[in-house]
Kinemage of the C-alpha trace (Angstrom):
@kinemage 1
@onewidth
@group {chain A} dominant
@subgroup {mainchain}
@vectorlist {calphas} color= white
{ca unk a 1} P 0.000 0.000 0.000
{ca unk a 2} L 2.828 2.432 0.824
{ca unk a 3} L 4.482 1.736 -2.528
{ca unk a 4} L 1.209 2.486 -4.318
{ca unk a 5} L 0.807 5.772 -2.429
{ca unk a 6} L 4.407 6.719 -3.214
{ca unk a 7} L 3.919 5.883 -6.893
{ca unk a 8} L 0.679 7.881 -7.121
{ca unk a 9} L 2.318 10.837 -5.375
{ca unk a 10} L 5.210 10.760 -7.833
{ca unk a 11} L 2.832 10.687 -10.814
{ca unk a 12} L 0.830 13.638 -9.455
{ca unk a 13} L 3.986 15.679 -8.842
{ca unk a 14} L 5.252 14.958 -12.368
{ca unk a 15} L 1.929 16.099 -13.824
{ca unk a 16} L 1.995 19.204 -11.648
{ca unk a 17} L 5.555 19.921 -12.727
{ca unk a 18} L 4.539 19.761 -16.371
{ca unk a 19} L 1.546 21.996 -15.678
{ca unk a 20} L 3.646 24.578 -13.804
{ca unk a 21} L 6.359 24.630 -16.484
{ca unk a 22} L 3.862 24.982 -19.313
{ca unk a 23} L 1.938 27.815 -17.670
{ca unk a 24} L 4.474 29.552 -15.450
{ca unk a 25} L 4.259 32.809 -17.377
{ca unk a 26} L 0.478 32.806 -17.775
{ca unk a 27} L -1.758 35.478 -16.274
{ca unk a 28} L -4.952 34.662 -14.397
{ca unk a 29} L -7.444 33.853 -17.119
{ca unk a 30} L -10.803 34.463 -15.446
{ca unk a 31} L -12.565 37.652 -14.346
{ca unk a 32} L -13.146 36.839 -10.652
{ca unk a 33} L -10.341 36.663 -8.100
{ca unk a 34} L -10.017 35.365 -4.550
{ca unk a 35} L -6.809 35.807 -2.546
{ca unk a 36} L -5.574 33.246 -0.040
{ca unk a 37} L -5.886 34.638 3.490
{ca unk a 38} L -4.598 31.806 5.681
{ca unk a 39} L -7.485 29.342 5.968
{ca unk a 40} L -6.087 25.916 6.856
{ca unk a 41} L -3.151 27.176 8.916
{ca unk a 42} L -2.566 27.257 12.648
{ca unk a 43} L -1.592 30.556 14.259
{ca unk a 44} L 2.089 29.557 14.029
{ca unk a 45} L 1.831 29.061 10.232
{ca unk a 46} L 1.836 25.254 10.307
{ca unk a 47} L -0.807 23.171 8.564
{ca unk a 48} L -3.962 22.382 10.535
{ca unk a 49} L -4.141 19.041 8.693
{ca unk a 50} L -0.650 17.640 8.098
{ca unk a 51} L -0.987 14.316 6.211
{ca unk a 52} L 2.315 12.641 5.504
{ca unk a 53} L 2.821 9.031 4.473
{ca unk a 54} L 6.074 7.254 3.731
{ca unk a 55} L 7.312 8.176 0.292
{ca unk a 56} L 4.977 11.159 -0.192
{ca unk a 57} L 6.725 14.335 -1.250
{ca unk a 58} L 5.762 17.433 0.761
{ca unk a 59} L 2.744 19.210 -0.776
{ca unk a 60} L -0.116 21.668 -0.234
{ca unk a 61} L -3.647 20.939 -1.469
{ca unk a 62} L -5.513 24.127 -2.361
{ca unk a 63} L -9.305 24.027 -2.668
{ca unk a 64} L -11.363 26.762 -4.290
{ca unk a 65} L -15.116 26.872 -3.838
{ca unk a 66} L -16.850 29.332 -6.136
{ca unk a 67} L -20.588 29.272 -6.818
{ca unk a 68} L -21.429 28.135 -10.382
{ca unk a 69} L -17.792 28.240 -11.524
{ca unk a 70} L -16.817 25.892 -14.338
{ca unk a 71} L -13.116 26.775 -14.665
{ca unk a 72} L -10.358 28.134 -12.404
{ca unk a 73} L -6.634 28.908 -12.270
{ca unk a 74} L -4.317 29.419 -9.315
{ca unk a 75} L -1.366 31.786 -9.276
{ca unk a 76} L 1.496 31.019 -6.886
{ca unk a 77} L 5.008 32.484 -6.820
{ca unk a 78} L 6.033 29.722 -9.282
{ca unk a 79} L 3.419 30.744 -11.871
{ca unk a 80} L -0.190 30.186 -12.915
{ca unk a 81} L -1.712 26.718 -13.294
{ca unk a 82} L -5.132 25.280 -14.050
{ca unk a 83} L -7.121 23.912 -11.142
{ca unk a 84} L -8.974 20.594 -11.490
{ca unk a 85} L -12.736 20.624 -11.034
{ca unk a 86} L -13.857 18.222 -8.297
{ca unk a 87} L -17.540 19.000 -7.964
{ca unk a 88} L -20.050 21.723 -8.661
{ca unk a 89} L -18.039 24.919 -8.188
{ca unk a 90} L -15.158 23.170 -6.377
{ca unk a 91} L -11.593 23.033 -7.718
{ca unk a 92} L -8.342 21.557 -6.403
{ca unk a 93} L -4.653 22.070 -7.025
{ca unk a 94} L -1.782 20.161 -5.415
{ca unk a 95} L 1.376 22.258 -5.196
{ca unk a 96} L 4.830 21.283 -3.982
{ca unk a 97} L 5.182 22.290 -0.332
{ca unk a 98} L 6.298 25.843 0.315
{ca unk a 99} L 6.076 28.191 3.265
{ca unk a 100} L 2.288 28.391 3.478
{ca unk a 101} L 2.210 31.519 5.633
{ca unk a 102} L 4.227 33.333 2.937
{ca unk a 103} L 1.365 32.600 0.506
{ca unk a 104} L -1.106 34.703 2.514
{ca unk a 105} L -2.040 37.647 0.310
{ca unk a 106} L 0.092 36.216 -2.530
{ca unk a 107} L -1.686 33.072 -3.772
{ca unk a 108} L -4.658 34.017 -5.957
{ca unk a 109} L -7.300 31.935 -7.692
{ca unk a 110} L -9.164 33.285 -10.697
{ca unk a 111} L -12.411 31.721 -11.834
{ca unk a 112} L -15.527 32.202 -13.885
{ca unk a 113} L -18.855 32.004 -12.070
{ca unk a 114} L -20.588 34.034 -9.392
{ca unk a 115} L -18.320 36.598 -7.739
{ca unk a 116} L -19.729 36.309 -4.186
{ca unk a 117} L -18.573 34.057 -1.327
{ca unk a 118} L -15.643 32.335 -3.055
{ca unk a 119} L -13.131 30.698 -0.713
{ca unk a 120} L -9.515 29.631 -1.345
{ca unk a 121} L -8.186 27.366 1.410
{ca unk a 122} L -5.396 24.915 2.060
{ca unk a 123} L -7.342 21.753 2.775
{ca unk a 124} L -4.313 19.772 3.905
{ca unk a 125} L -0.793 18.908 2.959
{ca unk a 126} L 2.451 17.368 4.051
{ca unk a 127} L 5.037 19.673 5.572
{ca unk a 128} L 7.695 16.992 5.347
{ca unk a 129} L 10.591 16.799 7.741
{ca unk a 130} L 10.683 20.186 9.441
{ca unk a 131} L 13.536 19.216 11.735
{ca unk a 132} L 16.992 18.915 10.309
{ca unk a 133} L 20.077 17.752 12.181
{ca unk a 134} L 22.566 20.513 12.868
{ca unk a 135} L 25.373 20.776 10.329
{ca unk a 136} L 28.496 18.852 11.239
{ca unk a 137} L 31.375 20.984 12.384
{ca unk a 138} L 34.152 21.584 9.888
{ca unk a 139} L 37.776 21.566 10.889
């Protein structure tokens, strides 16, 4: 089961990498915008829902809910990418992990649909190993 999860994670990250490279210079393509404001983070900037399994690369899962939307993009510091529709007016995008608190006010989703009550949240993610051993002394 762990090997399957690791394989699926690798495939998703490869697809995301291709998507980011192909659209890194794109501008938001839809008229309505919602800016990420910290939903899904604890007060110290860590993820409220940190889901890590063996072999899973660190990631953030963004979810946009926008009434009657049929298409959406997300713009992160790395560029603009298409979000994947996962229900009526709901879209997801899995990004490689980055400092989530630094995305507050920076990450933006654009979408078509009704302009009111849209939400952009980090549903969950994997922060990875946040503790590193100290560097070994050099002589």
